[in-house]
mmCIF file as gemmi writes it, N, C-alpha and C atoms, coordinates in Angstrom:
data_model
loop_
_atom_site.group_PDB
_atom_site.id
_atom_site.type_symbol
_atom_site.label_atom_id
_atom_site.label_alt_id
_atom_site.label_comp_id
_atom_site.label_asym_id
_atom_site.label_entity_id
_atom_site.label_seq_id
_atom_site.pdbx_PDB_ins_code
_atom_site.Cartn_x
_atom_site.Cartn_y
_atom_site.Cartn_z
_atom_site.occupancy
_atom_site.B_iso_or_equiv
_atom_site.pdbx_formal_charge
_atom_site.auth_seq_id
_atom_site.auth_asym_id
_atom_site.pdbx_PDB_model_num
ATOM 1 N N . MET Axp A 1 ? -50.224 59.109 2.231 1 0 ? 1 A 1
ATOM 2 C CA . MET Axp A 1 ? -51.103 58.141 1.624 1 0 ? 1 A 1
ATOM 3 C C . MET Axp A 1 ? -51.364 56.99 2.591 1 0 ? 1 A 1
ATOM 4 N N . VAL Axp A 2 ? -52.597 56.51 2.588 1 0 ? 2 A 1
ATOM 5 C CA . VAL Axp A 2 ? -52.947 55.299 3.306 1 0 ? 2 A 1
ATOM 6 C C . VAL Axp A 2 ? -53.431 54.275 2.287 1 0 ? 2 A 1
ATOM 7 N N . ASN Axp A 3 ? -53.299 53.02 2.636 1 0 ? 3 A 1
ATOM 8 C CA . ASN Axp A 3 ? -53.82 51.954 1.798 1 0 ? 3 A 1
ATOM 9 C C . ASN Axp A 3 ? -55.079 51.427 2.477 1 0 ? 3 A 1
ATOM 10 N N . ILE Axp A 4 ? -56.206 51.498 1.781 1 0 ? 4 A 1
ATOM 11 C CA . ILE Axp A 4 ? -57.473 51.031 2.33 1 0 ? 4 A 1
ATOM 12 C C . ILE Axp A 4 ? -57.84 49.733 1.626 1 0 ? 4 A 1
ATOM 13 N N . VAL Axp A 5 ? -58.178 48.736 2.421 1 0 ? 5 A 1
ATOM 14 C CA . VAL Axp A 5 ? -58.535 47.42 1.9 1 0 ? 5 A 1
ATOM 15 C C . VAL Axp A 5 ? -59.979 47.128 2.295 1 0 ? 5 A 1
ATOM 16 N N . TYR Axp A 6 ? -60.748 46.634 1.33 1 0 ? 6 A 1
ATOM 17 C CA . TYR Axp A 6 ? -62.16 46.302 1.561 1 0 ? 6 A 1
ATOM 18 C C . TYR Axp A 6 ? -62.349 44.798 1.426 1 0 ? 6 A 1
ATOM 19 N N . PHE Axp A 7 ? -63.095 44.2 2.358 1 0 ? 7 A 1
ATOM 20 C CA . PHE Axp A 7 ? -63.313 42.757 2.351 1 0 ? 7 A 1
ATOM 21 C C . PHE Axp A 7 ? -64.793 42.417 2.243 1 0 ? 7 A 1
ATOM 22 N N . ALA Axp A 8 ? -65.053 41.208 1.771 1 0 ? 8 A 1
ATOM 23 C CA . ALA Axp A 8 ? -66.377 40.587 1.738 1 0 ? 8 A 1
ATOM 24 C C . ALA Axp A 8 ? -67.404 41.464 1.026 1 0 ? 8 A 1
ATOM 25 N N . ARG Axp A 9 ? -68.558 41.714 1.661 1 0 ? 9 A 1
ATOM 26 C CA . ARG Axp A 9 ? -69.636 42.445 0.983 1 0 ? 9 A 1
ATOM 27 C C . ARG Axp A 9 ? -69.207 43.855 0.588 1 0 ? 9 A 1
ATOM 28 N N . LEU Axp A 10 ? -68.29 44.446 1.343 1 0 ? 10 A 1
ATOM 29 C CA . LEU Axp A 10 ? -67.837 45.802 0.988 1 0 ? 10 A 1
ATOM 30 C C . LEU Axp A 10 ? -67.083 45.786 -0.339 1 0 ? 10 A 1
ATOM 31 N N . ARG Axp A 11 ? -66.211 44.823 -0.521 1 0 ? 11 A 1
ATOM 32 C CA . ARG Axp A 11 ? -65.466 44.702 -1.77 1 0 ? 11 A 1
ATOM 33 C C . ARG Axp A 11 ? -66.441 44.539 -2.939 1 0 ? 11 A 1
ATOM 34 N N . GLU Axp A 12 ? -67.456 43.704 -2.743 1 0 ? 12 A 1
ATOM 35 C CA . GLU Axp A 12 ? -68.453 43.461 -3.795 1 0 ? 12 A 1
ATOM 36 C C . GLU Axp A 12 ? -69.238 44.737 -4.103 1 0 ? 12 A 1
ATOM 37 N N . ALA Axp A 13 ? -69.762 45.379 -3.079 1 0 ? 13 A 1
ATOM 38 C CA . ALA Axp A 13 ? -70.619 46.55 -3.264 1 0 ? 13 A 1
ATOM 39 C C . ALA Axp A 13 ? -69.852 47.756 -3.811 1 0 ? 13 A 1
ATOM 40 N N . LEU Axp A 14 ? -68.629 47.966 -3.319 1 0 ? 14 A 1
ATOM 41 C CA . LEU Axp A 14 ? -67.858 49.139 -3.723 1 0 ? 14 A 1
ATOM 42 C C . LEU Axp A 14 ? -67.114 48.915 -5.036 1 0 ? 14 A 1
ATOM 43 N N . GLY Axp A 15 ? -67.009 47.666 -5.445 1 0 ? 15 A 1
ATOM 44 C CA . GLY Axp A 15 ? -66.382 47.365 -6.727 1 0 ? 15 A 1
ATOM 45 C C . GLY Axp A 15 ? -64.872 47.477 -6.723 1 0 ? 15 A 1
ATOM 46 N N . LYS Axp A 16 ? -64.271 47.403 -5.556 1 0 ? 16 A 1
ATOM 47 C CA . LYS Axp A 16 ? -62.808 47.438 -5.474 1 0 ? 16 A 1
ATOM 48 C C . LYS Axp A 16 ? -62.333 46.734 -4.231 1 0 ? 16 A 1
ATOM 49 N N . ALA Axp A 17 ? -61.157 46.14 -4.339 1 0 ? 17 A 1
ATOM 50 C CA . ALA Axp A 17 ? -60.574 45.425 -3.208 1 0 ? 17 A 1
ATOM 51 C C . ALA Axp A 17 ? -59.722 46.343 -2.349 1 0 ? 17 A 1
ATOM 52 N N . SER Axp A 18 ? -59.164 47.395 -2.965 1 0 ? 18 A 1
ATOM 53 C CA . SER Axp A 18 ? -58.303 48.308 -2.217 1 0 ? 18 A 1
ATOM 54 C C . SER Axp A 18 ? -58.131 49.602 -2.991 1 0 ? 18 A 1
ATOM 55 N N . GLU Axp A 19 ? -57.587 50.591 -2.304 1 0 ? 19 A 1
ATOM 56 C CA . GLU Axp A 19 ? -57.248 51.861 -2.937 1 0 ? 19 A 1
ATOM 57 C C . GLU Axp A 19 ? -56.231 52.592 -2.075 1 0 ? 19 A 1
ATOM 58 N N . GLU Axp A 20 ? -55.464 53.455 -2.712 1 0 ? 20 A 1
ATOM 59 C CA . GLU Axp A 20 ? -54.583 54.357 -1.982 1 0 ? 20 A 1
ATOM 60 C C . GLU Axp A 20 ? -55.269 55.709 -1.93 1 0 ? 20 A 1
ATOM 61 N N . LEU Axp A 21 ? -55.157 56.368 -0.793 1 0 ? 21 A 1
ATOM 62 C CA . LEU Axp A 21 ? -55.848 57.637 -0.602 1 0 ? 21 A 1
ATOM 63 C C . LEU Axp A 21 ? -54.947 58.6 0.159 1 0 ? 21 A 1
ATOM 64 N N . ALA Axp A 22 ? -54.836 59.813 -0.349 1 0 ? 22 A 1
ATOM 65 C CA . ALA Axp A 22 ? -54.116 60.864 0.365 1 0 ? 22 A 1
ATOM 66 C C . ALA Axp A 22 ? -55.037 61.384 1.466 1 0 ? 22 A 1
ATOM 67 N N . LEU Axp A 23 ? -54.554 61.369 2.685 1 0 ? 23 A 1
ATOM 68 C CA . LEU Axp A 23 ? -55.361 61.839 3.81 1 0 ? 23 A 1
ATOM 69 C C . LEU Axp A 23 ? -55.385 63.359 3.865 1 0 ? 23 A 1
ATOM 70 N N . PRO Axp A 24 ? -56.577 63.966 3.872 1 0 ? 24 A 1
ATOM 71 C CA . PRO Axp A 24 ? -56.655 65.405 4.11 1 0 ? 24 A 1
ATOM 72 C C . PRO Axp A 24 ? -56.154 65.712 5.528 1 0 ? 24 A 1
ATOM 73 N N . ALA Axp A 25 ? -55.667 66.896 5.742 1 0 ? 25 A 1
ATOM 74 C CA . ALA Axp A 25 ? -55.101 67.286 7.037 1 0 ? 25 A 1
ATOM 75 C C . ALA Axp A 25 ? -56.097 67.138 8.182 1 0 ? 25 A 1
ATOM 76 N N . ASN Axp A 26 ? -57.402 67.284 7.901 1 0 ? 26 A 1
ATOM 77 C CA . ASN Axp A 26 ? -58.4 67.216 8.968 1 0 ? 26 A 1
ATOM 78 C C . ASN Axp A 26 ? -58.824 65.787 9.318 1 0 ? 26 A 1
ATOM 79 N N . VAL Axp A 27 ? -58.333 64.793 8.61 1 0 ? 27 A 1
ATOM 80 C CA . VAL Axp A 27 ? -58.667 63.402 8.909 1 0 ? 27 A 1
ATOM 81 C C . VAL Axp A 27 ? -57.549 62.821 9.767 1 0 ? 27 A 1
ATOM 82 N N . ARG Axp A 28 ? -57.871 62.592 11.048 1 0 ? 28 A 1
ATOM 83 C CA . ARG Axp A 28 ? -56.86 62.13 11.995 1 0 ? 28 A 1
ATOM 84 C C . ARG Axp A 28 ? -57.182 60.796 12.637 1 0 ? 28 A 1
ATOM 85 N N . ASP Axp A 29 ? -58.437 60.346 12.461 1 0 ? 29 A 1
ATOM 86 C CA . ASP Axp A 29 ? -58.819 59.081 13.075 1 0 ? 29 A 1
ATOM 87 C C . ASP Axp A 29 ? -59.736 58.296 12.139 1 0 ? 29 A 1
ATOM 88 N N . LEU Axp A 30 ? -60.059 57.102 12.571 1 0 ? 30 A 1
ATOM 89 C CA . LEU Axp A 30 ? -60.87 56.211 11.748 1 0 ? 30 A 1
ATOM 90 C C . LEU Axp A 30 ? -62.247 56.804 11.472 1 0 ? 30 A 1
ATOM 91 N N . ASN Axp A 31 ? -62.822 57.455 12.446 1 0 ? 31 A 1
ATOM 92 C CA . ASN Axp A 31 ? -64.123 58.089 12.265 1 0 ? 31 A 1
ATOM 93 C C . ASN Axp A 31 ? -64.068 59.143 11.155 1 0 ? 31 A 1
ATOM 94 N N . GLY Axp A 32 ? -63.01 59.938 11.135 1 0 ? 32 A 1
ATOM 95 C CA . GLY Axp A 32 ? -62.855 60.956 10.097 1 0 ? 32 A 1
ATOM 96 C C . GLY Axp A 32 ? -62.676 60.341 8.724 1 0 ? 32 A 1
ATOM 97 N N . LEU Axp A 33 ? -61.938 59.246 8.66 1 0 ? 33 A 1
ATOM 98 C CA . LEU Axp A 33 ? -61.74 58.568 7.38 1 0 ? 33 A 1
ATOM 99 C C . LEU Axp A 33 ? -63.054 57.988 6.88 1 0 ? 33 A 1
ATOM 100 N N . ARG Axp A 34 ? -63.793 57.361 7.768 1 0 ? 34 A 1
ATOM 101 C CA . ARG Axp A 34 ? -65.084 56.794 7.372 1 0 ? 34 A 1
ATOM 102 C C . ARG Axp A 34 ? -66.022 57.893 6.883 1 0 ? 34 A 1
ATOM 103 N N . ALA Axp A 35 ? -66.044 59.047 7.558 1 0 ? 35 A 1
ATOM 104 C CA . ALA Axp A 35 ? -66.873 60.181 7.135 1 0 ? 35 A 1
ATOM 105 C C . ALA Axp A 35 ? -66.454 60.674 5.75 1 0 ? 35 A 1
ATOM 106 N N . LEU Axp A 36 ? -65.154 60.708 5.494 1 0 ? 36 A 1
ATOM 107 C CA . LEU Axp A 36 ? -64.65 61.12 4.18 1 0 ? 36 A 1
ATOM 108 C C . LEU Axp A 36 ? -65.153 60.172 3.097 1 0 ? 36 A 1
ATOM 109 N N . LEU Axp A 37 ? -65.112 58.876 3.361 1 0 ? 37 A 1
ATOM 110 C CA . LEU Axp A 37 ? -65.582 57.894 2.38 1 0 ? 37 A 1
ATOM 111 C C . LEU Axp A 37 ? -67.096 57.978 2.201 1 0 ? 37 A 1
ATOM 112 N N . ILE Axp A 38 ? -67.83 58.16 3.28 1 0 ? 38 A 1
ATOM 113 C CA . ILE Axp A 38 ? -69.288 58.294 3.216 1 0 ? 38 A 1
ATOM 114 C C . ILE Axp A 38 ? -69.672 59.51 2.375 1 0 ? 38 A 1
ATOM 115 N N . ALA Axp A 39 ? -68.885 60.571 2.453 1 0 ? 39 A 1
ATOM 116 C CA . ALA Axp A 39 ? -69.169 61.797 1.708 1 0 ? 39 A 1
ATOM 117 C C . ALA Axp A 39 ? -69.124 61.588 0.187 1 0 ? 39 A 1
ATOM 118 N N . ARG Axp A 40 ? -68.57 60.471 -0.259 1 0 ? 40 A 1
ATOM 119 C CA . ARG Axp A 40 ? -68.59 60.157 -1.695 1 0 ? 40 A 1
ATOM 120 C C . ARG Axp A 40 ? -70.019 59.921 -2.173 1 0 ? 40 A 1
ATOM 121 N N . GLY Axp A 41 ? -70.909 59.604 -1.235 1 0 ? 41 A 1
ATOM 122 C CA . GLY Axp A 41 ? -72.321 59.397 -1.559 1 0 ? 41 A 1
ATOM 123 C C . GLY Axp A 41 ? -72.596 58.014 -2.125 1 0 ? 41 A 1
ATOM 124 N N . GLY Axp A 42 ? -73.813 57.826 -2.595 1 0 ? 42 A 1
ATOM 125 C CA . GLY Axp A 42 ? -74.229 56.587 -3.237 1 0 ? 42 A 1
ATOM 126 C C . GLY Axp A 42 ? -73.958 55.351 -2.411 1 0 ? 42 A 1
ATOM 127 N N . VAL Axp A 43 ? -73.369 54.35 -3.065 1 0 ? 43 A 1
ATOM 128 C CA . VAL Axp A 43 ? -73.104 53.071 -2.408 1 0 ? 43 A 1
ATOM 129 C C . VAL Axp A 43 ? -72.134 53.24 -1.23 1 0 ? 43 A 1
ATOM 130 N N . TRP Axp A 44 ? -71.233 54.214 -1.319 1 0 ? 44 A 1
ATOM 131 C CA . TRP Axp A 44 ? -70.286 54.469 -0.22 1 0 ? 44 A 1
ATOM 132 C C . TRP Axp A 44 ? -71.054 54.868 1.039 1 0 ? 44 A 1
ATOM 133 N N . ALA Axp A 45 ? -71.988 55.799 0.882 1 0 ? 45 A 1
ATOM 134 C CA . ALA Axp A 45 ? -72.782 56.256 2.029 1 0 ? 45 A 1
ATOM 135 C C . ALA Axp A 45 ? -73.643 55.12 2.575 1 0 ? 45 A 1
ATOM 136 N N . ALA Axp A 46 ? -74.199 54.316 1.693 1 0 ? 46 A 1
ATOM 137 C CA . ALA Axp A 46 ? -75.065 53.221 2.12 1 0 ? 46 A 1
ATOM 138 C C . ALA Axp A 46 ? -74.279 52.131 2.856 1 0 ? 46 A 1
ATOM 139 N N . GLU Axp A 47 ? -73.151 51.721 2.321 1 0 ? 47 A 1
ATOM 140 C CA . GLU Axp A 47 ? -72.394 50.604 2.893 1 0 ? 47 A 1
ATOM 141 C C . GLU Axp A 47 ? -71.622 50.965 4.155 1 0 ? 47 A 1
ATOM 142 N N . LEU Axp A 48 ? -71.191 52.222 4.277 1 0 ? 48 A 1
ATOM 143 C CA . LEU Axp A 48 ? -70.383 52.631 5.424 1 0 ? 48 A 1
ATOM 144 C C . LEU Axp A 48 ? -71.165 53.435 6.461 1 0 ? 48 A 1
ATOM 145 N N . ALA Axp A 49 ? -72.482 53.531 6.274 1 0 ? 49 A 1
ATOM 146 C CA . ALA Axp A 49 ? -73.329 54.287 7.198 1 0 ? 49 A 1
ATOM 147 C C . ALA Axp A 49 ? -73.177 53.759 8.625 1 0 ? 49 A 1
ATOM 148 N N . ALA Axp A 50 ? -73.377 54.634 9.578 1 0 ? 50 A 1
ATOM 149 C CA . ALA Axp A 50 ? -73.187 54.297 10.994 1 0 ? 50 A 1
ATOM 150 C C . ALA Axp A 50 ? -74.019 53.089 11.427 1 0 ? 50 A 1
ATOM 151 N N . GLU Axp A 51 ? -75.208 52.938 10.862 1 0 ? 51 A 1
ATOM 152 C CA . GLU Axp A 51 ? -76.068 51.834 11.287 1 0 ? 51 A 1
ATOM 153 C C . GLU Axp A 51 ? -75.706 50.496 10.627 1 0 ? 51 A 1
ATOM 154 N N . ARG Axp A 52 ? -74.793 50.514 9.663 1 0 ? 52 A 1
ATOM 155 C CA . ARG Axp A 52 ? -74.35 49.267 9.027 1 0 ? 52 A 1
ATOM 156 C C . ARG Axp A 52 ? -73.235 48.634 9.867 1 0 ? 52 A 1
ATOM 157 N N . PRO Axp A 53 ? -73.275 47.334 10.044 1 0 ? 53 A 1
ATOM 158 C CA . PRO Axp A 53 ? -72.208 46.674 10.805 1 0 ? 53 A 1
ATOM 159 C C . PRO Axp A 53 ? -70.921 46.6 9.989 1 0 ? 53 A 1
ATOM 160 N N . VAL Axp A 54 ? -69.962 47.427 10.344 1 0 ? 54 A 1
ATOM 161 C CA . VAL Axp A 54 ? -68.664 47.446 9.674 1 0 ? 54 A 1
ATOM 162 C C . VAL Axp A 54 ? -67.583 47.501 10.745 1 0 ? 54 A 1
ATOM 163 N N . ARG Axp A 55 ? -66.624 46.607 10.657 1 0 ? 55 A 1
ATOM 164 C CA . ARG Axp A 55 ? -65.478 46.601 11.565 1 0 ? 55 A 1
ATOM 165 C C . ARG Axp A 55 ? -64.299 47.195 10.824 1 0 ? 55 A 1
ATOM 166 N N . ALA Axp A 56 ? -63.262 47.542 11.555 1 0 ? 56 A 1
ATOM 167 C CA . ALA Axp A 56 ? -62.07 48.104 10.935 1 0 ? 56 A 1
ATOM 168 C C . ALA Axp A 56 ? -60.821 47.663 11.682 1 0 ? 56 A 1
ATOM 169 N N . ALA Axp A 57 ? -59.73 47.642 10.947 1 0 ? 57 A 1
ATOM 170 C CA . ALA Axp A 57 ? -58.42 47.36 11.531 1 0 ? 57 A 1
ATOM 171 C C . ALA Axp A 57 ? -57.438 48.366 10.959 1 0 ? 57 A 1
ATOM 172 N N . VAL Axp A 58 ? -56.519 48.806 11.791 1 0 ? 58 A 1
ATOM 173 C CA . VAL Axp A 58 ? -55.44 49.693 11.351 1 0 ? 58 A 1
ATOM 174 C C . VAL Axp A 58 ? -54.139 48.925 11.561 1 0 ? 58 A 1
ATOM 175 N N . ASN Axp A 59 ? -53.414 48.728 10.479 1 0 ? 59 A 1
ATOM 176 C CA . ASN Axp A 59 ? -52.169 47.956 10.507 1 0 ? 59 A 1
ATOM 177 C C . ASN Axp A 59 ? -52.377 46.583 11.157 1 0 ? 59 A 1
ATOM 178 N N . GLN Axp A 60 ? -53.491 45.955 10.782 1 0 ? 60 A 1
ATOM 179 C CA . GLN Axp A 60 ? -53.867 44.598 11.189 1 0 ? 60 A 1
ATOM 180 C C . GLN Axp A 60 ? -54.219 44.459 12.661 1 0 ? 60 A 1
ATOM 181 N N . ASP Axp A 61 ? -54.461 45.579 13.338 1 0 ? 61 A 1
ATOM 182 C CA . ASP Axp A 61 ? -54.956 45.556 14.713 1 0 ? 61 A 1
ATOM 183 C C . ASP Axp A 61 ? -56.386 46.082 14.711 1 0 ? 61 A 1
ATOM 184 N N . MET Axp A 62 ? -57.29 45.369 15.384 1 0 ? 62 A 1
ATOM 185 C CA . MET Axp A 62 ? -58.671 45.832 15.467 1 0 ? 62 A 1
ATOM 186 C C . MET Axp A 62 ? -58.696 47.274 15.976 1 0 ? 62 A 1
ATOM 187 N N . ALA Axp A 63 ? -59.597 48.07 15.386 1 0 ? 63 A 1
ATOM 188 C CA . ALA Axp A 63 ? -59.603 49.504 15.673 1 0 ? 63 A 1
ATOM 189 C C . ALA Axp A 63 ? -60.994 49.987 16.062 1 0 ? 63 A 1
ATOM 190 N N . GLN Axp A 64 ? -61.018 51.089 16.779 1 0 ? 64 A 1
ATOM 191 C CA . GLN Axp A 64 ? -62.248 51.778 17.164 1 0 ? 64 A 1
ATOM 192 C C . GLN Axp A 64 ? -62.333 53.087 16.381 1 0 ? 64 A 1
ATOM 193 N N . ASN Axp A 65 ? -63.47 53.756 16.457 1 0 ? 65 A 1
ATOM 194 C CA . ASN Axp A 65 ? -63.659 55.01 15.719 1 0 ? 65 A 1
ATOM 195 C C . ASN Axp A 65 ? -62.605 56.064 16.036 1 0 ? 65 A 1
ATOM 196 N N . ASP Axp A 66 ? -62.099 56.064 17.264 1 0 ? 66 A 1
ATOM 197 C CA . ASP Axp A 66 ? -61.131 57.09 17.657 1 0 ? 66 A 1
ATOM 198 C C . ASP Axp A 66 ? -59.675 56.665 17.437 1 0 ? 66 A 1
ATOM 199 N N . THR Axp A 67 ? -59.455 55.51 16.799 1 0 ? 67 A 1
ATOM 200 C CA . THR Axp A 67 ? -58.093 55.069 16.501 1 0 ? 67 A 1
ATOM 201 C C . THR Axp A 67 ? -57.463 56.013 15.486 1 0 ? 67 A 1
ATOM 202 N N . CYS Axp A 68 ? -56.267 56.491 15.782 1 0 ? 68 A 1
ATOM 203 C CA . CYS Axp A 68 ? -55.573 57.422 14.889 1 0 ? 68 A 1
ATOM 204 C C . CYS Axp A 68 ? -55.177 56.736 13.585 1 0 ? 68 A 1
ATOM 205 N N . VAL Axp A 69 ? -55.233 57.5 12.497 1 0 ? 69 A 1
ATOM 206 C CA . VAL Axp A 69 ? -54.73 57.044 11.203 1 0 ? 69 A 1
ATOM 207 C C . VAL Axp A 69 ? -53.736 58.073 10.704 1 0 ? 69 A 1
ATOM 208 N N . LYS Axp A 70 ? -52.698 57.579 10.016 1 0 ? 70 A 1
ATOM 209 C CA . LYS Axp A 70 ? -51.661 58.484 9.515 1 0 ? 70 A 1
ATOM 210 C C . LYS Axp A 70 ? -51.078 57.918 8.229 1 0 ? 70 A 1
ATOM 211 N N . ASP Axp A 71 ? -50.332 58.751 7.529 1 0 ? 71 A 1
ATOM 212 C CA . ASP Axp A 71 ? -49.696 58.312 6.291 1 0 ? 71 A 1
ATOM 213 C C . ASP Axp A 71 ? -48.921 57.021 6.52 1 0 ? 71 A 1
ATOM 214 N N . GLY Axp A 72 ? -49.041 56.107 5.57 1 0 ? 72 A 1
ATOM 215 C CA . GLY Axp A 72 ? -48.346 54.835 5.647 1 0 ? 72 A 1
ATOM 216 C C . GLY Axp A 72 ? -49.161 53.717 6.27 1 0 ? 72 A 1
ATOM 217 N N . ASP Axp A 73 ? -50.289 54.047 6.885 1 0 ? 73 A 1
ATOM 218 C CA . ASP Axp A 73 ? -51.121 53.025 7.519 1 0 ? 73 A 1
ATOM 219 C C . ASP Axp A 73 ? -51.884 52.2 6.488 1 0 ? 73 A 1
ATOM 220 N N . GLU Axp A 74 ? -52.193 50.968 6.878 1 0 ? 74 A 1
ATOM 221 C CA . GLU Axp A 74 ? -53.122 50.135 6.116 1 0 ? 74 A 1
ATOM 222 C C . GLU Axp A 74 ? -54.396 50.045 6.943 1 0 ? 74 A 1
ATOM 223 N N . ILE Axp A 75 ? -55.507 50.428 6.332 1 0 ? 75 A 1
ATOM 224 C CA . ILE Axp A 75 ? -56.794 50.392 7.005 1 0 ? 75 A 1
ATOM 225 C C . ILE Axp A 75 ? -57.676 49.376 6.281 1 0 ? 75 A 1
ATOM 226 N N . ALA Axp A 76 ? -58.237 48.45 7.026 1 0 ? 76 A 1
ATOM 227 C CA . ALA Axp A 76 ? -59.127 47.446 6.448 1 0 ? 76 A 1
ATOM 228 C C . ALA Axp A 76 ? -60.535 47.652 6.987 1 0 ? 76 A 1
ATOM 229 N N . PHE Axp A 77 ? -61.506 47.609 6.087 1 0 ? 77 A 1
ATOM 230 C CA . PHE Axp A 77 ? -62.921 47.658 6.46 1 0 ? 77 A 1
ATOM 231 C C . PHE Axp A 77 ? -63.541 46.319 6.073 1 0 ? 77 A 1
ATOM 232 N N . PHE Axp A 78 ? -64.344 45.767 6.987 1 0 ? 78 A 1
ATOM 233 C CA . PHE Axp A 78 ? -64.965 44.466 6.717 1 0 ? 78 A 1
ATOM 234 C C . PHE Axp A 78 ? -66.2 44.295 7.586 1 0 ? 78 A 1
ATOM 235 N N . PRO Axp A 79 ? -67.147 43.474 7.122 1 0 ? 79 A 1
ATOM 236 C CA . PRO Axp A 79 ? -68.31 43.196 7.954 1 0 ? 79 A 1
ATOM 237 C C . PRO Axp A 79 ? -67.916 42.293 9.113 1 0 ? 79 A 1
ATOM 238 N N . PRO Axp A 80 ? -68.677 42.311 10.205 1 0 ? 80 A 1
ATOM 239 C CA . PRO Axp A 80 ? -68.384 41.415 11.316 1 0 ? 80 A 1
ATOM 240 C C . PRO Axp A 80 ? -68.435 39.967 10.847 1 0 ? 80 A 1
ATOM 241 N N . VAL Axp A 81 ? -67.584 39.158 11.39 1 0 ? 81 A 1
ATOM 242 C CA . VAL Axp A 81 ? -67.526 37.75 11.026 1 0 ? 81 A 1
ATOM 243 C C . VAL Axp A 81 ? -68.344 36.95 12.031 1 0 ? 81 A 1
ATOM 244 N N . THR Axp A 82 ? -69.196 36.106 11.51 1 0 ? 82 A 1
ATOM 245 C CA . THR Axp A 82 ? -69.943 35.212 12.391 1 0 ? 82 A 1
ATOM 246 C C . THR Axp A 82 ? -69.571 33.786 12.039 1 0 ? 82 A 1
ATOM 247 N N . GLY Axp A 83 ? -69.668 32.955 12.985 1 0 ? 83 A 1
ATOM 248 C CA . GLY Axp A 83 ? -69.326 31.56 12.749 1 0 ? 83 A 1
ATOM 249 C C . GLY Axp A 83 ? -70.332 30.635 13.362 1 0 ? 83 A 1
ATOM 250 N N . GLY Axp A 84 ? -70.16 29.382 13.09 1 0 ? 84 A 1
ATOM 251 C CA . GLY Axp A 84 ? -71.108 28.447 13.658 1 0 ? 84 A 1
ATOM 252 C C . GLY Axp A 84 ? -70.501 27.084 13.822 1 0 ? 84 A 1
């Protein structure tokens, strides 16, 4: 199981702040996890689509698409932060 946390607009759009998810054997990296979530369709596909600006962290470290994910990890998805 992994714990997925959603922040900002993602939390609002998806209607949840977090969830626990059993990783299928074929999901080994962040890209695979994102594809699994996108496959839910609807708002999931729209909000997590490749062209949408979404950042991710694995165990509170900034992550790239090829970052490995495994049972026990915490994965956070959030929009890029801008400041002024």
